[in-house]
MARBA-3410 file (N, C-alpha, C, O; in Angstrom, 1 decimal):
237
-146.9,77.1,158.9,-147.3,75.8,159.2,-147.6,75.0,157.9,-147.7,75.6,156.8 ~ -147.9,73.8,158.0,-148.3,72.9,156.9,-149.6,72.3,157.4,-149.5,71.4,158.3 ~ -150.7,72.6,156.8,-152.0,72.1,157.3,-152.7,71.2,156.3,-153.7,70.5,156.7 ~ -152.3,71.2,155.1,-152.8,70.3,154.1,-151.7,69.9,153.0,-150.9,70.8,152.8 ~ -151.8,68.7,152.5,-150.8,68.4,151.5,-151.4,67.3,150.6,-152.5,66.8,150.8
-150.6,66.9,149.6,-151.1,65.9,148.6,-150.1,64.8,148.4,-148.9,64.9,148.6 ~ -150.7,63.6,148.0,-150.0,62.4,147.6,-150.8,61.9,146.4,-151.5,60.9,146.5 ~ -150.6,62.5,145.2,-151.6,62.3,144.1,-151.2,61.3,143.0,-152.0,61.1,142.1 ~ -150.0,60.8,143.0,-149.6,59.9,141.9,-150.6,58.8,141.7,-151.0,58.2,142.7 ~ -151.1,58.7,140.5,-152.3,57.8,140.3,-152.0,56.5,139.5,-152.8,55.6,139.5
-150.8,56.4,138.9,-150.6,55.2,138.1,-150.8,53.9,139.0,-151.6,53.0,138.7 ~ -150.1,53.9,140.1,-150.2,52.8,141.1,-149.5,53.3,142.4,-148.3,53.2,142.5 ~ -150.3,53.9,143.2,-149.8,54.7,144.3,-148.8,53.9,145.2,-147.7,54.3,145.4 ~ -149.2,52.7,145.6,-148.3,51.9,146.5,-147.0,51.5,145.8,-145.9,51.7,146.4 ~ -147.1,51.1,144.6,-145.9,50.7,143.8,-145.0,51.9,143.6,-143.8,51.8,143.7
-145.6,53.0,143.3,-144.8,54.2,143.1,-144.1,54.7,144.3,-142.9,55.0,144.3 ~ -144.8,54.6,145.5,-144.2,55.0,146.7,-143.0,54.0,147.1,-142.0,54.5,147.5 ~ -143.3,52.7,146.9,-142.2,51.7,147.2,-141.0,52.0,146.3,-139.9,51.9,146.8 ~ -141.2,52.2,145.1,-140.1,52.4,144.1,-139.3,53.7,144.4,-138.1,53.6,144.5 ~ -140.0,54.8,144.6,-139.3,56.1,144.8,-138.6,56.1,146.1,-137.5,56.6,146.2
-139.2,55.6,147.2,-138.7,55.7,148.5,-137.9,54.4,148.9,-137.4,54.4,150.0 ~ -137.8,53.5,148.0,-137.1,52.2,148.3,-137.6,51.6,149.6,-136.8,51.3,150.5 ~ -138.9,51.5,149.7,-139.5,51.0,151.0,-140.4,49.8,150.7,-140.9,49.6,149.6 ~ -140.6,49.0,151.7,-141.5,47.8,151.6,-142.8,48.1,152.4,-142.7,48.7,153.5 ~ -143.9,47.7,151.8,-145.2,48.0,152.4,-145.4,47.1,153.7,-145.1,46.0,153.7
-145.9,47.8,154.7,-146.2,47.0,156.0,-147.3,46.0,155.7,-148.1,46.2,154.7 ~ -147.5,45.0,156.5,-148.4,43.9,156.3,-149.8,44.3,156.1,-150.5,43.7,155.3 ~ -150.4,45.3,156.8,-151.8,45.6,156.7,-152.1,46.7,155.7,-153.2,47.2,155.6 ~ -151.1,47.1,154.9,-151.3,48.3,154.0,-152.4,48.1,152.9,-153.3,49.0,152.9 ~ -152.4,47.1,152.1,-153.3,47.0,151.0,-154.8,47.0,151.4,-155.7,47.4,150.6
-155.1,46.5,152.6,-156.5,46.5,153.1,-157.0,47.8,153.6,-158.2,48.0,153.8 ~ -156.1,48.8,153.8,-156.5,50.1,154.4,-157.1,51.0,153.3,-156.6,51.2,152.2 ~ -158.3,51.5,153.7,-159.1,52.3,152.7,-158.3,53.6,152.3,-158.6,54.2,151.3 ~ -157.3,54.0,153.1,-156.6,55.3,152.8,-155.5,55.1,151.8,-154.8,56.1,151.4 ~ -155.2,53.9,151.4,-154.2,53.6,150.4,-154.7,54.0,149.0,-155.1,53.1,148.3
-154.7,55.2,148.7,-155.3,55.7,147.5,-154.6,57.1,147.2,-154.1,57.7,148.2 ~ -154.7,57.6,146.0,-154.2,59.0,145.8,-155.0,60.0,146.7,-156.2,59.9,146.8 ~ -154.2,60.9,147.3,-154.8,61.9,148.2,-154.6,63.3,147.7,-153.5,63.7,147.4 ~ -155.7,64.0,147.5,-155.6,65.4,146.9,-155.8,66.4,148.0,-155.8,67.6,147.7 ~ -156.0,66.0,149.3,-156.2,67.0,150.3,-156.1,66.3,151.7,-157.0,66.1,152.4
-154.8,65.9,152.0,-154.6,65.2,153.3,-154.7,66.3,154.4,-154.2,67.3,154.3 ~ -155.5,65.9,155.4,-155.9,66.9,156.5,-155.5,66.3,157.8,-155.4,65.0,157.9 ~ -155.2,67.1,158.8,-154.9,66.6,160.1,-155.9,65.6,160.7,-157.1,65.7,160.4 ~ -155.4,64.7,161.5,-156.1,63.6,162.1,-156.4,62.4,161.2,-156.8,61.3,161.6 ~ -156.1,62.6,159.9,-156.3,61.5,158.9,-155.1,60.6,158.8,-154.0,61.1,159.1
-155.3,59.4,158.5,-154.1,58.5,158.2,-153.4,58.9,156.9,-154.1,59.4,156.0 ~ -152.1,58.8,156.9,-151.3,59.1,155.7,-150.1,58.3,155.7,-149.6,57.8,156.7 ~ -149.5,58.0,154.5,-148.3,57.2,154.4,-147.1,57.8,154.9,-146.8,59.0,154.7 ~ -146.3,57.1,155.7,-144.9,57.5,156.1,-144.0,56.4,155.9,-144.4,55.2,155.7 ~ -142.7,56.7,155.9,-141.6,55.7,155.8,-140.8,55.7,157.1,-140.3,56.8,157.4
-140.6,54.6,157.7,-139.7,54.5,158.9,-138.7,53.4,158.6,-138.8,52.7,157.6 ~ -137.7,53.3,159.4,-136.7,52.2,159.3,-137.0,51.2,160.4,-136.8,51.5,161.6 ~ -137.4,50.0,160.0,-137.7,48.9,160.9,-136.7,47.8,160.7,-136.7,47.2,159.7 ~ -135.9,47.5,161.7,-134.9,46.5,161.6,-134.0,46.6,160.4,-133.7,45.6,159.7 ~ -133.7,47.8,160.1,-132.8,48.1,158.9,-133.5,48.2,157.6,-132.8,48.4,156.5
-134.8,48.0,157.6,-135.6,48.0,156.3,-136.5,49.2,156.3,-137.2,49.4,157.2 ~ -136.5,49.9,155.2,-137.5,51.0,155.0,-138.9,50.4,154.9,-139.2,49.6,154.0 ~ -139.8,50.9,155.8,-141.1,50.3,155.8,-142.1,51.4,155.5,-142.1,52.5,156.2 ~ -143.0,51.2,154.6,-144.1,52.1,154.2,-145.4,51.7,155.0,-145.8,50.6,154.9 ~ -145.9,52.7,155.8,-147.1,52.3,156.6,-147.9,53.6,156.8,-147.5,54.7,156.6
-149.1,53.3,157.3,-150.1,54.4,157.6,-149.9,54.9,159.0,-149.8,54.0,160.0 ~ -149.9,56.2,159.2,-150.0,56.7,160.6,-150.9,57.9,160.6,-151.2,58.5,159.6 ~ -151.4,58.2,161.8,-152.3,59.4,162.0,-151.5,60.7,161.9,-150.5,60.8,162.6 ~ -152.0,61.7,161.2,-151.3,63.0,161.1,-151.7,63.8,162.3,-152.8,64.2,162.5 ~ -150.7,64.0,163.2,-151.0,64.8,164.4,-150.3,63.9,165.5,-150.9,62.9,166.0
-149.2,64.3,166.0,-148.4,63.5,166.9,-149.1,63.3,168.2,-149.5,64.2,168.9 ~ -149.2,62.0,168.6,-149.8,61.7,169.9,-148.7,61.0,170.8,-148.3,59.9,170.5 ~ -148.3,61.7,171.8,-147.2,61.1,172.7,-147.8,59.9,173.4,-149.0,59.7,173.5 ~ -146.8,59.2,174.1,-147.2,57.9,174.7,-148.3,58.1,175.8,-149.1,57.2,176.1 ~ -148.3,59.3,176.4,-149.3,59.6,177.4,-150.6,60.2,176.9,-151.5,60.4,177.6
-150.6,60.4,175.6,-151.8,61.1,175.0,-153.1,60.4,174.9,-154.1,60.9,174.7 ~ -153.0,59.0,175.1,-154.2,58.2,175.1,-154.8,57.9,176.4,-155.7,57.1,176.6 ~ -154.2,58.5,177.5,-154.7,58.2,178.9,-156.0,58.8,179.1,-156.3,59.9,178.6 ~ -156.9,58.2,179.9,-158.2,58.7,180.2,-158.1,60.1,180.8,-157.3,60.3,181.8 ~ -158.9,61.1,180.3,-158.9,62.4,180.9,-157.8,63.3,180.4,-157.7,64.5,180.8
-156.9,62.8,179.6,-155.8,63.6,179.0,-156.1,64.0,177.6,-156.5,63.2,176.8 ~ -156.1,65.3,177.4,-156.4,65.9,176.1,-155.0,66.3,175.4,-154.4,67.3,175.8 ~ -154.6,65.5,174.5,-153.4,65.8,173.8,-153.5,66.9,172.7,-154.5,66.9,172.0 ~ -152.6,67.8,172.7,-152.7,68.9,171.7,-152.5,68.3,170.3,-151.9,67.3,170.1 ~ -153.1,69.0,169.3,-153.0,68.5,167.9,-151.7,69.0,167.3,-151.5,70.1,166.8
-150.7,68.1,167.4,-149.3,68.5,167.0,-149.1,68.0,165.6,-148.4,67.0,165.4 ~ -149.6,68.8,164.6,-149.4,68.4,163.2,-148.1,68.9,162.7,-147.6,68.3,161.7 ~ -147.5,69.9,163.3,-146.2,70.5,162.9,-145.3,70.6,164.1,-145.7,70.8,165.2 ~ -144.0,70.5,163.8,-142.9,70.7,164.8,-142.0,71.8,164.2,-141.3,71.5,163.2 ~ -141.9,72.9,164.8,-141.0,74.0,164.3,-139.6,73.6,164.5,-139.1,73.2,165.6
-138.8,73.7,163.4,-137.4,73.3,163.5,-136.6,74.2,164.5,-135.7,73.7,165.1 ~ -137.0,75.4,164.7,-136.3,76.3,165.6,-136.5,75.9,167.1,-135.7,76.3,168.0 ~ -137.5,75.2,167.4,-137.9,74.9,168.8,-138.1,73.4,169.0,-138.9,73.0,169.9 ~ -137.4,72.5,168.3,-137.5,71.1,168.5,-137.1,70.7,169.9,-137.5,69.6,170.4 ~ -136.2,71.5,170.6,-135.8,71.1,171.9,-136.8,71.6,173.0,-136.6,71.3,174.2
-137.8,72.4,172.6,-138.7,73.0,173.6,-139.7,72.0,174.2,-140.1,72.1,175.3 ~ -140.0,70.9,173.4,-140.9,69.9,173.9,-140.2,68.5,173.9,-139.6,68.2,173.0 ~ -140.3,67.9,175.0,-139.6,66.6,175.2,-140.1,65.6,174.1,-139.3,64.8,173.6 ~ -141.4,65.6,173.8,-141.9,64.6,172.8,-141.2,64.9,171.4,-140.9,63.9,170.7 ~ -140.9,66.1,171.0,-140.2,66.4,169.8,-138.7,66.1,170.0,-138.1,65.5,169.0
-138.1,66.4,171.1,-136.7,66.2,171.3,-136.4,64.7,171.3,-135.4,64.2,170.7 ~ -137.3,63.9,171.9,-137.1,62.4,171.9,-137.3,61.8,170.5,-136.5,61.0,170.1 ~ -138.3,62.3,169.8,-138.5,61.8,168.4,-137.4,62.2,167.5,-137.0,61.4,166.6 ~ -136.9,63.4,167.6,-135.7,63.8,166.8,-134.6,62.9,167.0,-133.8,62.6,166.0 ~ -134.4,62.4,168.2,-133.2,61.5,168.5,-133.5,60.1,168.1,-132.5,59.4,167.7
-134.7,59.6,168.1,-135.0,58.2,167.9,-136.1,57.8,167.0,-136.1,56.6,166.5 ~ -137.0,58.7,166.6,-138.1,58.3,165.8,-138.4,59.3,164.7,-139.2,60.2,164.8 ~ -137.6,59.2,163.7,-137.7,60.1,162.5,-138.3,59.3,161.3,-138.1,58.1,161.2 ~ -139.0,60.0,160.5,-139.7,59.3,159.4,-139.7,60.3,158.2,-139.5,61.5,158.3 ~ -139.9,59.7,157.0,-140.1,60.4,155.8,-141.6,60.5,155.5,-142.3,59.5,155.7
-142.1,61.7,155.2,-143.5,61.9,154.8,-143.6,62.1,153.3,-143.3,63.2,152.9 ~ -144.0,61.1,152.5,-144.1,61.3,151.1,-145.2,62.3,150.7,-146.2,62.3,151.3 ~ -144.9,63.1,149.7,-145.8,64.1,149.3,-145.4,64.5,147.9,-144.3,64.3,147.4 ~ -146.4,65.2,147.2,-146.0,65.8,145.9,-146.6,67.2,145.8,-146.8,67.7,144.7 ~ -146.8,67.8,147.0,-147.2,69.2,147.0,-147.9,69.5,148.3,-148.2,68.6,149.1
-148.1,70.8,148.6,-148.8,71.2,149.8,-149.5,72.5,149.6,-149.3,73.2,148.6 ~ -150.4,72.8,150.5,-151.3,74.0,150.3,-150.9,75.1,151.4,-150.6,74.8,152.5 ~ -151.0,76.3,151.0,-151.0,77.4,151.9,-152.0,78.5,151.4,-152.4,78.5,150.3 ~ -152.4,79.3,152.3,-153.5,80.3,152.0,-152.9,81.7,152.0,-152.4,82.2,153.0 ~ -153.0,82.4,150.9,-152.5,83.7,150.7,-153.5,84.7,151.3,-154.7,84.7,150.9
-153.1,85.5,152.2,-154.0,86.5,152.9,-154.2,87.7,152.0,-153.3,88.0,151.1 ~ -155.3,88.3,152.2,-155.7,89.5,151.3,-157.1,89.3,150.8,-157.5,88.3,150.4 ~ -157.8,90.4,150.9,-159.2,90.3,150.5,-160.1,89.8,151.6,-159.6,89.6,152.7 ~ -161.3,89.5,151.3,-162.2,89.0,152.3,-161.9,87.5,152.7,-162.1,87.1,153.8 ~ -161.5,86.7,151.7,-161.3,85.3,151.9,-159.9,84.9,151.5,-159.5,85.3,150.4
-159.1,84.3,152.4,-157.7,83.8,151.9,-157.8,83.0,150.7,-158.7,82.2,150.5 ~ -156.8,83.1,149.8,-156.8,82.4,148.6,-155.9,81.1,148.7,-154.7,81.2,149.1 ~ -156.4,79.9,148.4,-155.6,78.7,148.5,-154.6,78.7,147.4,-155.0,78.9,146.2 ~ -153.4,78.3,147.7,-152.3,78.2,146.7,-151.7,76.8,146.9,-151.4,76.3,148.0 ~ -151.5,76.2,145.7,-151.0,74.8,145.7,-149.5,74.9,145.3,-149.2,75.4,144.2
-148.6,74.5,146.1,-147.2,74.6,145.9,-146.6,73.2,145.7,-146.8,72.3,146.5 ~ -146.0,73.0,144.5,-145.6,71.6,144.2,-144.5,71.6,143.2,-144.2,72.6,142.5 ~ -143.8,70.5,143.0,-142.8,70.4,142.0,-143.5,70.4,140.6,-144.6,69.9,140.5 ~ -142.8,70.9,139.6,-143.4,71.0,138.3,-143.8,69.7,137.7,-144.7,69.6,136.9 ~ -143.0,68.7,138.1,-143.2,67.3,137.5,-144.2,66.5,138.4,-144.4,65.3,138.1
-144.6,67.0,139.5,-145.5,66.3,140.5,-144.8,65.0,141.0,-145.4,64.0,141.3 ~ -143.4,65.1,141.0,-142.7,63.9,141.6,-142.8,63.8,143.1,-143.2,64.8,143.7 ~ -142.6,62.7,143.6,-142.6,62.5,145.1,-141.4,63.2,145.7,-140.3,63.1,145.2 ~ -141.6,63.9,146.8,-140.6,64.4,147.7,-140.8,63.8,149.1,-141.8,63.1,149.3 ~ -140.0,64.1,150.0,-140.2,63.6,151.4,-140.0,64.8,152.3,-139.0,65.4,152.4
-141.1,65.1,153.1,-141.0,66.0,154.2,-140.3,65.3,155.4,-140.4,64.1,155.6 ~ -139.6,66.1,156.1,-139.0,65.6,157.4,-140.1,65.4,158.4,-140.9,66.3,158.7 ~ -140.2,64.2,158.9,-141.3,63.9,159.9,-140.7,63.2,161.1,-139.6,62.7,161.2 ~ -141.5,63.3,162.2,-141.2,62.7,163.5,-142.4,61.8,163.8,-143.5,62.2,163.5 ~ -142.2,60.7,164.5,-143.4,59.8,164.8,-143.3,59.4,166.2,-142.3,59.5,166.9
-144.5,58.8,166.6,-144.6,58.4,168.0,-145.5,57.2,168.1,-146.3,56.9,167.2 ~ -145.3,56.4,169.1,-146.2,55.2,169.4,-146.9,55.4,170.7,-146.2,55.7,171.7 ~ -148.2,55.1,170.7,-148.9,55.2,172.0,-149.9,54.0,172.0,-150.1,53.4,171.0 ~ -150.4,53.7,173.2,-151.3,52.6,173.3,-152.6,53.0,174.1,-152.4,53.8,175.1 ~ -153.7,52.6,173.7,-154.9,52.9,174.4,-155.1,51.9,175.6,-154.3,51.0,175.7
-156.0,52.2,176.5,-156.2,51.3,177.6,-156.6,49.9,177.2,-156.3,48.9,177.9 ~ -157.2,49.8,176.0,-157.5,48.4,175.5,-156.3,47.7,174.8,-156.5,46.5,174.4 ~ -155.2,48.4,174.7,-154.0,47.8,174.2,-153.8,48.1,172.7,-152.8,47.6,172.1 ~ -154.7,48.8,172.1,-154.6,49.1,170.7,-153.4,50.1,170.5,-153.3,51.1,171.2 ~ -152.6,49.8,169.5,-151.4,50.7,169.2,-151.8,51.8,168.3,-152.5,51.6,167.3
-151.4,53.0,168.7,-151.7,54.2,167.8,-150.4,54.8,167.4,-149.5,55.2,168.2 ~ -150.2,54.8,166.1,-149.0,55.4,165.5,-149.3,56.7,164.9,-150.3,56.9,164.2 ~ -148.5,57.7,165.1,-148.8,59.1,164.6,-147.6,59.8,164.2,-146.5,59.4,164.6 ~ -147.7,60.9,163.5,-146.6,61.6,163.0,-146.8,63.1,163.0,-148.0,63.6,163.0 ~ -145.8,63.9,162.9,-145.8,65.3,162.7,-144.9,65.7,161.6,-143.9,65.0,161.4
-145.1,66.8,160.9,-144.2,67.3,159.9,-143.4,68.5,160.4,-143.9,69.4,161.0 ~ -142.1,68.4,160.2,-141.2,69.5,160.6,-141.3,70.6,159.7,-141.2,70.5,158.4 ~ -141.5,71.8,160.2,-141.6,73.0,159.4,-140.4,74.0,159.7,-139.9,74.0,160.8 ~ -140.1,74.8,158.7,-139.0,75.8,158.9,-139.3,77.1,158.1,-140.4,77.3,157.6 ~ -138.3,78.0,158.0,-138.5,79.2,157.3,-138.8,78.9,155.8,-138.4,77.9,155.3
-139.5,79.8,155.1,-139.9,79.5,153.7,-138.7,79.9,152.8,-137.8,80.6,153.1 ~ -138.7,79.2,151.6,-137.8,79.7,150.6,-138.4,80.9,149.8,-139.5,81.3,150.2 ~ -137.7,81.3,148.8,-138.1,82.5,148.1,-139.4,82.3,147.4,-140.1,83.3,147.1 ~ -139.8,81.1,147.0,-141.0,80.9,146.3,-142.2,81.0,147.3,-143.2,81.6,146.9 ~ -142.1,80.5,148.5,-143.2,80.4,149.5,-143.3,81.7,150.3,-144.3,82.0,150.8
-142.2,82.4,150.4,-142.1,83.6,151.3,-143.2,84.6,151.1,-143.8,85.2,152.0 ~ -143.6,84.9,149.8,-144.7,85.9,149.6,-146.1,85.4,150.1,-147.0,86.1,150.2 ~ -146.2,84.1,150.3,-147.5,83.5,150.7,-147.6,83.2,152.2,-148.6,83.5,152.8 ~ -146.5,82.7,152.8,-146.5,82.3,154.2,-145.1,82.3,154.8,-144.1,82.2,154.0 ~ -145.1,82.4,156.1,-143.8,82.5,156.8,-143.2,81.2,157.2,-142.2,81.1,157.9
-143.9,80.1,156.9,-143.5,78.7,157.2,-143.7,77.8,156.0,-144.5,78.1,155.1 ~ -142.9,76.7,156.0,-143.1,75.7,155.0,-142.6,74.4,155.5,-141.8,74.3,156.4 ~ -143.1,73.2,155.0,-142.5,72.0,155.4,-141.0,71.9,155.0,-140.6,72.5,154.0 ~ -140.2,71.2,155.8,-138.8,71.0,155.5,-138.8,69.8,154.5,-139.1,68.7,154.8 ~ -138.4,70.1,153.2,-138.3,69.1,152.2,-136.9,68.6,152.2,-135.9,69.3,151.9
-136.7,67.3,152.6,-135.4,66.8,152.7,-134.8,66.5,151.3,-135.4,66.0,150.4 ~ -133.5,66.9,151.2,-132.8,66.5,150.0,-132.8,65.0,149.9,-132.6,64.3,150.9 ~ -132.9,64.4,148.7,-133.0,63.0,148.6,-131.7,62.3,149.1,-131.8,61.2,149.6 ~ -130.6,63.0,149.0,-129.4,62.4,149.5,-129.3,62.3,151.0,-128.5,61.5,151.5 ~ -130.2,63.0,151.7,-130.3,63.0,153.1,-131.3,62.0,153.7,-131.3,61.8,154.9
-132.1,61.3,152.8,-133.1,60.4,153.3,-132.4,59.3,154.1,-132.9,59.0,155.2 ~ -131.4,58.6,153.7,-130.8,57.5,154.5,-130.3,58.0,155.9,-130.6,57.3,156.9 ~ -129.7,59.2,155.9,-129.2,59.7,157.2,-130.3,60.0,158.1,-130.3,59.8,159.3 ~ -131.4,60.6,157.6,-132.5,61.0,158.4,-133.2,59.8,159.1,-133.7,59.9,160.2 ~ -133.2,58.7,158.4,-133.8,57.5,158.9,-132.8,56.7,159.8,-133.3,55.8,160.6
-131.6,56.9,159.7,-130.5,56.2,160.4,-130.6,56.3,161.9,-130.3,57.5,162.4 ~ -130.9,55.3,162.7,-131.0,55.5,164.1,-129.7,55.8,164.8,-129.7,56.2,166.0 ~ -128.6,55.5,164.1,-127.3,55.8,164.7,-126.9,57.3,164.7,-126.0,57.7,165.4 ~ -127.7,58.1,163.9,-127.5,59.5,163.9,-128.2,60.1,165.0,-129.4,59.9,165.2 ~ -127.5,60.9,165.8,-128.2,61.5,167.0,-129.0,62.7,166.6,-129.0,63.2,165.5
-129.7,63.3,167.6,-130.6,64.4,167.3,-129.9,65.6,166.7,-130.4,66.3,165.8 ~ -128.7,65.9,167.2,-127.9,67.1,166.7,-127.5,66.8,165.3,-127.6,67.8,164.5 ~ -127.1,65.6,164.9,-126.8,65.3,163.5,-128.0,65.4,162.6,-127.9,65.9,161.5 ~ -129.1,64.9,163.1,-130.4,65.0,162.4,-130.8,66.4,162.1,-131.2,66.8,161.0 ~ -130.6,67.3,163.1,-131.0,68.7,163.0,-130.2,69.4,161.9,-130.7,70.3,161.2
-129.0,69.0,161.7,-128.1,69.6,160.7,-128.6,69.3,159.2,-128.2,70.0,158.3 ~ -129.5,68.3,159.1,-130.1,68.0,157.8,-131.3,68.9,157.4,-131.7,68.9,156.3 ~ -131.8,69.7,158.4,-133.0,70.4,158.2,-132.7,71.8,157.7,-132.7,72.8,158.4 ~ -132.5,71.9,156.4,-132.2,73.1,155.7,-133.4,73.7,155.0,-134.4,73.0,154.7 ~ -133.3,75.0,154.6,-134.4,75.6,153.8,-134.3,75.0,152.4,-133.3,75.0,151.8
-135.4,74.4,152.0,-135.4,73.7,150.7,-135.2,74.7,149.5,-135.7,75.8,149.5 ~ -134.4,74.3,148.5,-134.2,75.2,147.3,-135.5,75.3,146.5,-136.4,74.4,146.6 ~ -135.7,76.3,145.7,-136.8,76.5,144.9,-136.9,75.4,143.7,-137.9,74.8,143.5 ~ -135.7,75.2,143.1,-135.6,74.3,142.0,-136.7,74.5,141.0,-137.0,75.6,140.5 ~ -137.5,73.4,140.7,-138.5,73.5,139.7,-139.9,73.6,140.3,-140.9,73.5,139.6
-140.0,73.9,141.6,-141.3,74.1,142.2,-142.0,75.3,141.7,-141.4,76.2,141.2 ~ -143.3,75.2,141.7,-144.2,76.3,141.3,-145.4,76.5,142.2,-145.6,75.6,143.0 ~ -146.1,77.6,142.0,-147.2,77.9,142.8,-148.4,78.1,141.9,-148.3,78.9,140.9 ~ -149.5,77.4,142.2,-150.8,77.6,141.4,-151.9,78.0,142.4,-152.1,77.4,143.4 ~ -152.6,79.0,142.0,-153.9,79.4,142.7,-154.9,78.3,142.4,-155.1,77.9,141.2
-155.6,77.8,143.4,-156.6,76.8,143.2,-157.9,77.2,143.8,-158.0,78.2,144.5 ~ -158.9,76.4,143.6,-160.3,76.8,144.1,-160.4,76.6,145.6,-159.7,75.8,146.2 ~ -161.3,77.4,146.2,-161.6,77.3,147.6,-162.3,75.9,147.9,-162.6,75.6,149.1 ~ -162.5,75.1,146.9,-163.0,73.8,147.1,-162.1,73.0,148.1,-162.6,72.2,148.9 ~ -160.8,73.3,148.1,-159.9,72.6,148.9,-160.1,73.0,150.4,-159.5,72.3,151.3
-160.8,74.0,150.7,-160.9,74.5,152.1,-161.5,73.5,153.0,-161.3,73.4,154.2 ~ -162.4,72.7,152.4,-163.1,71.7,153.3,-162.3,70.4,153.3,-162.0,69.8,152.2 ~ -162.1,69.9,154.5,-161.2,68.7,154.7,-161.8,67.5,154.0,-161.1,66.6,153.7 ~ -163.1,67.4,153.9,-163.7,66.2,153.3,-163.8,66.3,151.8,-164.3,65.3,151.1 ~ -163.3,67.3,151.2,-163.1,67.4,149.7,-161.7,66.8,149.4,-160.7,67.4,149.7
-161.7,65.7,148.7,-160.5,65.0,148.4,-160.6,64.4,147.0,-160.8,63.2,146.9 ~ -160.4,65.2,146.0,-160.5,64.8,144.6,-159.7,65.7,143.8,-159.2,66.7,144.3 ~ -159.5,65.4,142.5,-158.6,66.2,141.6,-159.0,67.7,141.5,-158.1,68.5,141.2 ~ -160.2,68.0,141.8,-160.6,69.4,141.8,-159.8,70.3,142.7,-159.7,71.5,142.5 ~ -159.3,69.7,143.8,-158.5,70.4,144.8,-157.2,71.0,144.2,-156.7,72.0,144.8
-156.7,70.5,143.2,-155.4,70.9,142.7,-155.5,71.5,141.3,-154.4,71.9,140.7 ~ -156.7,71.7,140.7,-156.8,72.3,139.4,-156.5,73.8,139.5,-157.2,74.5,140.3 ~ -155.6,74.3,138.7,-155.3,75.7,138.8,-156.5,76.6,138.3,-157.2,76.2,137.5 ~ -156.6,77.7,139.0,-157.7,78.6,138.6,-157.1,79.5,137.5,-156.1,80.1,137.6 ~ -157.8,79.4,136.4,-157.4,80.2,135.2,-158.1,81.6,135.3,-159.3,81.7,135.2
-157.3,82.7,135.4,-157.9,84.0,135.4,-158.8,84.3,134.2,-158.4,83.9,133.1 ~ -159.9,84.9,134.5,-160.8,85.3,133.3,-160.1,86.3,132.4,-159.5,87.2,132.9 ~ -160.2,86.0,131.1,-159.6,86.9,130.2,-160.6,88.0,129.8,-161.8,87.8,129.6 ~ -160.1,89.2,129.8,-161.0,90.4,129.4,-161.0,90.6,127.9,-159.9,90.8,127.3 ~ -162.1,90.6,127.4,-162.2,90.9,125.9,-161.9,92.3,125.6,-162.3,93.2,126.3
-161.2,92.5,124.5,-160.8,93.8,124.0,-161.9,94.4,123.1,-161.8,95.5,122.6 ~ -162.9,93.6,122.8,-163.9,94.0,121.8,-165.3,94.0,122.4,-166.2,94.4,121.7
END
């Protein structure tokens, strides 16, 4: 699964996202407190995604954890759908419908997984060596509360790990090839065609760093979350 990730570019986050993803910011973006570098994006929090609105790539905030249209009804408890397994996208209608009609790009520059072993799992930060932006394959949904408030939410598609991630975890986010971004957002591409874009990401220049357990708490969101742990050196004297 993918339970935490980062969007850490700090020069000018919104401008960087717009430039790299060729997207325009939605109208209410700059006033949102979440438009800032994120070192530990956690489920249920707002995070930036890119959708295609009237033929234009739009950068907007959505809640991480897909809420289907019926998920806001009184007495209905919607499951926390932060991930959608690529192998079973047809198993749930909400995923099947989103794959056909509501696909999005989820900007990121790394994600976390926890390596098992010992008393406490070890957090590992997996990221491109250059900390460049990539795009996870995402699906989104629109729901409305009884009061009429619109709730936009998304999930990250996960698949089998590549050779870098395999020793750590048996799942990883599907990182879309940049050449596939236009097709993934294109509403004329049906679900079957979209599924064909969901390949195991190559290792390329990605790397893995062990980081502090500081990242384990969802309310910790600062550069300390991604600082590599330097093994203690043993003196020979």
